[in-house]
N, C-alpha and C positions, 0 to 999 in steps of 0.2 A: 485329585486336584480338580475342582470344579471351576468352570469358566462362568463368570457373571458378566452380563452385558450391562454397560453403563447406561444410566437414564439420561445422560447428557445428549443434547441435540447437536448434530453436526452443523446445522444451519446457524445455530447460535454462535458457534466457534467462527464460522465464516464471516458473519456479520460483525462480530467483535474484532476480528483481525482487520476487516475492511475499515471499521471505525478507527482502529489504532493507526492504520496507515494514513487516513485522512487527517486525523488529529495531529499525528507526528509531522506530516507535511505542513500543516498550518502553523504549528509551533516553530518549525524550522524556518518558515518564511518570516515569522516575527523575530526570530533569533538572529537573522542575518543583518538586521539593522542595529544590533547591539554589539559594540566592539568586542567585549570579552566573551560573547556567546556565538561568535561567527563560526567557531569550530563545529557547532552542532549542525550547521547546514552543509558541512562537507559531505560529498557523496559522489556517486557515479551515475551517469546517464547513458542508457543504451537503448537501441531499437532501430527502426527503419529510418534512414535519413530522407529518402524520397518516398512519398506516398505511392501506394499501388492504386492506379486509376483504371476503372472499367467503364468505358463509354458505350452505352447501349442505344445511343441516339435519342431515346426518349428520357432516359434517366442516366446520370453519371454517378457511379459509386466510387468513393475514395476511402482507402483504408490505410491508416498509419498507426503504428503501435510504438510507443515510447515508454520506458520505465526510468524513473529517477529514484534511486535508493540513497537516502541520507541517513545520518546517524540518528536524527530524531524519528524518522519513520521506523527504523529498526527498534528503537526504544519503545515506540508506540505498539509495535507488534508484540514485543516481549511483555509489555504491560497488559495487552489484551489477552494473551495466553495465560498470564498470571490471574487475571480476573476470571477467566473461564474455569480455571482449575479450582478457584475458590467458590464457584457457584454450586 
């Protein structure tokens, strides 16, 4: 049994998934204004409530990380993976 390495690029998959998340989030924000499509914007939001602040007196660094996973963003990721597999 021989192992063949795929010619597909990992960066292409990463960029396609990122594009799927952004496009899904955009479509979800459009869908929340339509009464019969509001369910597409249903999801969970999790992350840090209070940002982490580091005051160095010269510069202040603020770090806050939040994730919002909606149905449309999941659909966007699945579509991106499907497109990647077809490449």
